[in-house]
Each structure stands twice: as structure tokens, then as C-alpha cells.
BADOTOR-643479 format. One record per residue: residue number from 0; residue in three letters; x, y, z of N, C-alpha, C in turn. Coordinates in pm, whole numbers, plus 50000, padded with zeros to 5 digits. Example, Ala and Ser with C-alpha at 12.3 -4.5 7.8 and 13.67 -1.06 7.14 Angstrom:
2
   num   residuo     n_x     n_y     n_z    ca_x    ca_y    ca_z     c_x     c_y     c_z
     0       ala   51319   49431   50780   51230   49550   50780   51320   49670   50780
     1       ser   51285   49775   50708   51367   49894   50714   51290   50003   50787
% end
This chain:
197
   num   residuo     n_x     n_y     n_z    ca_x    ca_y    ca_z     c_x     c_y     c_z
     0       unk   47656   50290   45590   47723   50380   45682   47623   50480   45734
     1       unk   47621   50500   45868   47524   50590   45930   47561   50735   45911
     2       unk   47467   50821   45942   47492   50965   45929   47583   51011   46042
     3       unk   47672   51107   46016   47765   51153   46119   47690   51227   46231
     4       unk   47740   51212   46350   47680   51282   46464   47726   51426   46466
     5       unk   47637   51515   46500   47674   51656   46508   47708   51689   46653
     6       unk   47798   51785   46670   47837   51829   46804   47736   51930   46856
     7       unk   47729   51944   46985   47639   52043   47044   47682   52182   47001
     8       unk   47585   52272   46994   47614   52405   46939   47637   52510   47047
     9       unk   47645   52473   47174   47670   52572   47279   47819   52594   47306
    10       unk   47906   52528   47229   48051   52547   47241   48108   52570   47102
    11       unk   48231   52622   47098   48302   52636   46971   48448   52592   46991
    12       unk   48524   52592   46880   48660   52538   46885   48752   52620   46974
    13       unk   48742   52752   46971   48832   52835   47054   48804   52812   47202
    14       unk   48677   52795   47238   48643   52769   47379   48697   52633   47423
    15       unk   48686   52531   47337   48736   52399   47372   48888   52400   47386
    16       unk   48957   52475   47300   49103   52482   47313   49143   52554   47442
    17       unk   49069   52659   47478   49097   52730   47603   49073   52637   47723
    18       unk   48965   52560   47719   48936   52465   47827   49039   52353   47833
    19       unk   49092   52312   47717   49194   52207   47714   49322   52254   47781
    20       unk   49356   52383   47765   49476   52437   47830   49459   52441   47982
    21       unk   49338   52463   48030   49314   52476   48174   49279   52344   48243
    22       unk   49253   52242   48165   49209   52116   48224   49322   52051   48303
    23       unk   49287   51987   48413   49385   51916   48495   49394   51769   48456
    24       unk   49309   51724   48365   49307   51585   48320   49365   51578   48179
    25       unk   49472   51503   48164   49537   51492   48033   49444   51432   47930
    26       unk   49367   51331   47969   49274   51269   47877   49167   51365   47832
    27       unk   49116   51446   47924   49013   51543   47887   49070   51647   47791
    28       unk   49194   51689   47812   49256   51787   47721   49268   51729   47580
    29       unk   49309   51604   47571   49323   51539   47440   49188   51527   47371
    30       unk   49085   51493   47449   48951   51481   47392   48900   51616   47344
    31       unk   48925   51721   47424   48880   51855   47386   48949   51904   47259
    32       unk   49078   51877   47244   49150   51921   47124   49099   51848   47000
    33       unk   49067   51720   47015   49013   51645   46901   48876   51700   46860
    34       unk   48793   51731   46959   48662   51786   46927   48672   51928   46873
    35       unk   48772   52004   46917   48793   52138   46862   48829   52129   46714
    36       unk   48907   52026   46679   48940   52008   46536   48814   51975   46457
    37       unk   48721   51899   46514   48596   51868   46444   48512   51995   46430
    38       unk   48510   52081   46533   48439   52209   46521   48497   52293   46408
    39       unk   48630   52283   46385   48695   52360   46279   48672   52298   46142
    40       unk   48607   52182   46134   48575   52123   46005   48654   51998   45971
    41       unk   48736   51949   46063   48813   51828   46036   48719   51707   46039
    42       unk   48755   51606   45962   48675   51483   45964   48709   51403   46090
    43       unk   48629   51301   46118   48656   51218   46235   48788   51143   46219
    44       unk   48820   51104   46097   48946   51035   46073   49065   51126   46102
    45       unk   49055   51255   46060   49163   51351   46088   49173   51380   46238
    46       unk   49058   51391   46306   49059   51414   46451   49117   51293   46523
    47       unk   49088   51172   46473   49143   51051   46534   49294   51048   46516
    48       unk   49342   51088   46399   49486   51093   46376   49552   51196   46466
    49       unk   49487   51310   46484   49538   51415   46571   49544   51368   46717
    50       unk   49443   51293   46762   49436   51248   46901   49512   51119   46924
    51       unk   49557   51053   46816   49630   50928   46831   49540   50813   46870
    52       unk   49420   50810   46816   49325   50704   46848   49251   50663   46721
    53       unk   49142   50591   46735   49066   50548   46618   48934   50626   46607
    54       unk   48865   50605   46496   48742   50680   46471   48631   50642   46568
    55       unk   48629   50517   46610   48525   50475   46705   48538   50548   46838
    56       unk   48662   50570   46884   48682   50643   47009   48636   50787   46995
    57       unk   48663   50847   46878   48617   50984   46854   48465   50990   46860
    58       unk   48400   50890   46799   48253   50886   46802   48203   50873   46946
    59       unk   48270   50789   47026   48230   50774   47167   48246   50906   47243
    60       unk   48353   50979   47214   48375   51107   47280   48266   51206   47242
    61       unk   48226   51206   47115   48120   51296   47069   47989   51263   47142
    62       unk   47958   51134   47153   47835   51094   47221   47839   51137   47367
    63       unk   47951   51114   47435   47963   51152   47576   47960   51303   47593
    64       unk   48024   51376   47501   48025   51522   47508   47885   51578   47487
    65       unk   47811   51523   47392   47675   51571   47367   47583   51540   47485
    66       unk   47605   51429   47553   47518   51390   47664   47554   51460   47795
    67       unk   47684   51463   47829   47725   51511   47961   47805   51639   47959
    68       unk   47833   51694   47844   47912   51816   47837   48059   51789   47864
    69       unk   48125   51883   47929   48269   51871   47955   48300   51758   48051
    70       unk   48210   51731   48144   48234   51622   48239   48234   51486   48172
    71       unk   48169   51473   48058   48167   51347   47987   48299   51311   47923
    72       unk   48390   51409   47913   48519   51385   47850   48629   51346   47948
    73       unk   48598   51344   48075   48696   51299   48175   48698   51147   48171
    74       unk   48818   51088   48170   48830   50942   48166   48762   50882   48289
    75       unk   48680   50783   48265   48608   50717   48373   48677   50586   48405
    76       unk   48694   50563   48533   48755   50439   48577   48654   50363   48662
    77       unk   48663   50234   48661   48567   50150   48731   48570   50163   48882
    78       unk   48682   50204   48940   48690   50221   49083   48731   50095   49158
    79       unk   48752   49986   49086   48798   49864   49152   48684   49781   49208
    80       unk   48721   49673   49272   48623   49580   49327   48561   49640   49452
    81       unk   48433   49613   49471   48361   49661   49588   48417   49593   49713
    82       unk   48428   49670   49822   48483   49616   49946   48393   49504   49997
    83       unk   48456   49395   50041   48379   49280   50089   48329   49299   50231
    84       unk   48402   49378   50311   48361   49401   50449   48284   49532   50458
    85       unk   48161   49524   50505   48082   49645   50528   48126   49709   50659
    86       unk   48074   49827   50687   48112   49896   50812   48066   49815   50933
    87       unk   47951   49748   50922   47902   49665   51032   47998   49549   51059
    88       unk   48044   49483   50953   48139   49373   50968   48271   49422   51025
    89       unk   48315   49537   50978   48442   49592   51023   48437   49630   51171
    90       unk   48327   49688   51215   48315   49723   51357   48307   49597   51443
    91       unk   48239   49492   51395   48234   49366   51470   48373   49302   51478
    92       unk   48450   49312   51370   48587   49259   51370   48674   49335   51470
    93       unk   48660   49468   51474   48738   49548   51569   48703   49510   51713
    94       unk   48574   49493   51739   48531   49454   51873   48590   49318   51911
    95       unk   48587   49227   51817   48640   49092   51844   48790   49098   51871
    96       unk   48863   49182   51798   49007   49196   51819   49037   49259   51954
    97       unk   48959   49361   51992   48985   49431   52118   48952   49344   52238
    98       unk   48846   49264   52228   48809   49178   52341   48902   49059   52354
    99       unk   48951   49008   52243   49041   48894   52246   48965   48764   52267
   100       unk   49032   48652   52249   48963   48523   52264   48955   48478   52409
   101       unk   48861   48392   52436   48850   48326   52565   48906   48186   52544
   102       unk   49019   48153   52605   49086   48025   52574   48997   47902   52593
   103       unk   48912   47903   52697   48827   47787   52721   48718   47773   52614
   104       unk   48674   47883   52559   48566   47879   52460   48620   47864   52318
   105       unk   48718   47948   52285   48768   47953   52148   48884   47857   52122
   106       unk   48950   47811   52225   49059   47716   52209   49192   47778   52169
   107       unk   49203   47910   52169   49328   47979   52136   49350   48089   52239
   108       unk   49475   48129   52257   49506   48236   52352   49520   48371   52283
   109       unk   49536   48371   52155   49535   48495   52077   49477   48465   51940
   110       unk   49418   48568   51878   49356   48548   51747   49462   48531   51641
   111       unk   49446   48428   51561   49528   48411   51442   49445   48453   51323
   112       unk   49511   48484   51213   49437   48527   51094   49345   48416   51043
   113       unk   49389   48292   51053   49304   48182   51006   49178   48171   51091
   114       unk   49190   48199   51223   49071   48197   51310   48973   48307   51271
   115       unk   49026   48425   51245   48939   48538   51209   48875   48518   51072
   116       unk   48949   48459   50978   48891   48430   50846   48777   48330   50860
   117       unk   48796   48228   50943   48690   48130   50966   48568   48191   51032
   118       unk   48592   48280   51128   48482   48348   51197   48402   48435   51099
   119       unk   48473   48510   51013   48404   48594   50914   48321   48508   50818
   120       unk   48375   48394   50780   48301   48307   50688   48178   48247   50754
   121       unk   48192   48202   50880   48079   48143   50950   47972   48246   50984
   122       unk   48013   48365   51025   47918   48465   51071   47853   48541   50956
   123       unk   47935   48587   50860   47883   48674   50754   47886   48612   50615
   124       unk   47948   48497   50601   47957   48434   50469   48057   48500   50377
   125       unk   48153   48572   50434   48254   48645   50356   48383   48565   50358
   126       unk   48438   48537   50242   48565   48465   50232   48676   48562   50196
   127       unk   48774   48573   50284   48892   48657   50261   49016   48572   50281
   128       unk   49121   48606   50208   49248   48538   50231   49311   48595   50358
   129       unk   49401   48519   50416   49469   48566   50538   49551   48691   50510
   130       unk   49610   48696   50392   49691   48813   50355   49605   48938   50348
   131       unk   49489   48928   50283   49401   49044   50269   49346   49086   50404
   132       unk   49307   48989   50487   49256   49023   50619   49365   49089   50703
   133       unk   49489   49043   50691   49600   49106   50762   49619   49251   50720
   134       unk   49603   49279   50590   49615   49417   50541   49504   49504   50600
   135       unk   49382   49450   50605   49269   49527   50660   49292   49555   50807
   136       unk   49338   49455   50881   49361   49473   51025   49471   49576   51050
   137       unk   49579   49571   50973   49686   49671   50989   49638   49810   50950
   138       unk   49553   49819   50848   49500   49949   50806   49414   50011   50916
   139       unk   49349   49927   50995   49265   49976   51104   49345   50009   51230
   140       unk   49476   49989   51226   49562   50030   51336   49595   49921   51436
   141       unk   49562   49797   51407   49596   49687   51497   49728   49625   51455
   142       unk   49805   49580   51554   49931   49513   51529   49934   49382   51606
   143       unk   50010   49288   51556   50023   49159   51623   50121   49174   51738
   144       unk   50070   49159   51858   50154   49166   51976   50145   49032   52048
   145       unk   50256   48971   52072   50259   48842   52138   50346   48855   52263
   146       unk   50296   48805   52374   50373   48809   52498   50493   48716   52486
   147       unk   50599   48752   52555   50717   48667   52553   50684   48535   52622
   148       unk   50716   48423   52561   50677   48294   52622   50755   48269   52750
   149       unk   50687   48200   52843   50750   48163   52970   50742   48012   52985
   150       unk   50851   47956   53031   50851   47813   53057   50771   47786   53184
   151       unk   50696   47678   53186   50608   47651   53299   50684   47618   53428
   152       unk   50809   47578   53417   50890   47547   53534   50987   47660   53566
   153       unk   50962   47776   53515   51052   47889   53536   51045   47933   53683
   154       unk   51160   47950   53746   51168   47986   53887   51210   48132   53898
   155       unk   51115   48219   53930   51146   48363   53937   51233   48397   54057
   156       unk   51220   48323   54168   51304   48351   54285   51451   48323   54255
   157       unk   51478   48216   54183   51617   48184   54147   51672   48291   54054
   158       unk   51589   48343   53967   51635   48450   53878   51668   48575   53958
   159       unk   51584   48608   54057   51611   48726   54139   51739   48711   54220
   160       unk   51761   48590   54275   51885   48565   54350   52006   48579   54259
   161       unk   51997   48526   54140   52108   48535   54045   52137   48680   54009
   162       unk   52031   48756   53986   52050   48896   53949   52115   48975   54062
   163       unk   52075   48947   54187   52129   49023   54300   52271   48981   54334
   164       unk   52304   48854   54317   52435   48807   54360   52544   48826   54255
   165       unk   52507   48858   54134   52610   48875   54032   52684   49006   54055
   166       unk   52816   48998   54075   52892   49122   54099   52907   49202   53969
   167       unk   52908   49329   53989   52931   49417   53874   53081   49429   53856
   168       unk   53129   49391   53744   53274   49390   53724   53313   49511   53639
   169       unk   53354   49614   53709   53407   49732   53641   53556   49735   53667
   170       unk   53629   49757   53568   53771   49774   53589   53821   49881   53494
   171       unk   53922   49946   53541   53978   50053   53462   54072   49995   53358
   172       unk   54069   50052   53243   54157   50006   53136   54301   50039   53171
   173       unk   54390   49954   53127   54532   49978   53149   54585   50081   53051
   174       unk   54712   50112   53066   54769   50211   52973   54772   50156   52830
   175       unk   54762   50246   52736   54762   50204   52596   54898   50147   52561
   176       unk   54897   50030   52504   55020   49964   52461   55029   49983   52311
   177       unk   55136   50046   52265   55145   50067   52120   55161   49935   52046
   178       unk   55107   49932   51926   55115   49812   51844   55221   49830   51738
   179       unk   55277   49721   51695   55371   49729   51584   55333   49625   51481
   180       unk   55375   49646   51361   55339   49558   51251   55443   49447   51242
   181       unk   55394   49324   51236   55486   49211   51227   55536   49198   51084
   182       unk   55629   49107   51064   55685   49085   50931   55582   49026   50836
   183       unk   55482   48958   50892   55380   48899   50805   55271   49000   50769
   184       unk   55275   49120   50827   55181   49224   50791   55071   49243   50892
   185       unk   55057   49155   50995   54952   49169   51095   54997   49255   51211
   186       unk   54899   49306   51288   54931   49388   51405   54963   49298   51523
   187       unk   55064   49333   51598   55099   49259   51720   55122   49359   51831
   188       unk   55110   49309   51955   55141   49398   52069   55290   49390   52099
   189       unk   55343   49494   52150   55485   49495   52184   55510   49397   52295
   190       unk   55611   49320   52281   55647   49222   52382   55586   49086   52354
   191       unk   55487   49081   52262   55425   48951   52237   55508   48872   52135
   192       unk   55587   48938   52056   55669   48867   51959   55795   48816   52030
   193       unk   55824   48689   52011   55943   48631   52075   56067   48668   51996
   194       unk   56173   48686   52073   56300   48715   52005   56360   48583   51968
   195       unk   56404   48575   51845   56467   48453   51801   56615   48459   51832
   196       unk   56670   48351   51876   56813   48348   51909   56890   48273   51806
% end
């Protein structure tokens, strides 16, 4: 078993407890309270029990505290996967979206996600799923806009004639006819029920 690590001597337990109360990071507060207990003479096992962790974690906290001070006790996160599209690729993608395709050259009248994924792979060697590329495009403020389709034999003159010749049918409503409840429980208009003889 190795020799126990000593804590740095520029802090004491009361200062660590005061810093734990003011800390905005819950993990850092827990680490500071465990180290304050060690400053007060508690063993690493007792500090681990107090912090709800194991002795190895306490040792790691001591090493980080001795090396980096209070900043070493803030929980570190990996930050996630590095973005696959650089700013250069992103600006080229925006330019391509704004210019749009040339139907004779590209063979499409609007960019599809599969076309853009293929272009990114051919040009930059970056493979993205269509879903992920769609999220990136929406995040950059682009939306899918498609023109309303037109039939190639559509006759606009006939449509204009139809629109102009259709009469506007406005009529005033008649007087309110009171309703009465039939024997079966449904609503009927007065006079619509036949009299039985």
C-alpha cells in the first residue's frame, strides 16, 4: 500500500466549507466538503462515506485539487463529438443552398438531402446522415420550400374565364324557424313532421 497523499497547505477546512457554500457546481461542493473532512483529520474512507463515493475517487479529487486548485474540482465533461463540418464546409453548403441546382447540370430542380450528402462526401469526404444534415440546415435558418406543382397542360386562360364568370351567390337568410324535439329525441323543423291520420 502506497503512502497517503497530502493536501496542499494553502487552504484549510473552514475555507473549503465556505467555498462549498458559494459554489455554483454541486459536484464541486461535494468534493470540497469531502476534502474539508480530510483537512479536519478524517481518513479517506470516512471522506468517501461522507461524499457517497469510493476511496479511489477521493484520491483522484486530491490529485486534481493539488494540481489545479479549486478549478480541478469542477466536474469535467468531454464536450461531445467534434463537429464534422468545419466553418469552410458550412459556408460552402450555405452558398450551394442559396444558389440552388442547375437542372441541366445537376439533374434535379431542387436540392434533396441525399444530393447534398453525396456532394459533401464527394467534395470533402464527410459522411453525414440525411437526418443530421437536415438538422444542420434547419439550424442555419434554411427551410424546405417547394413550389406548388403545375400540370403541363394547365390552361390559365380557361381558369381566368371560370373565375370571372362564376356568379357570387349571396342570399339573405330566412327567418329563424323554431325547432321542436321529435318523439325519438332528435331535433326536427316545424312543419317537417307529418301528421298521422
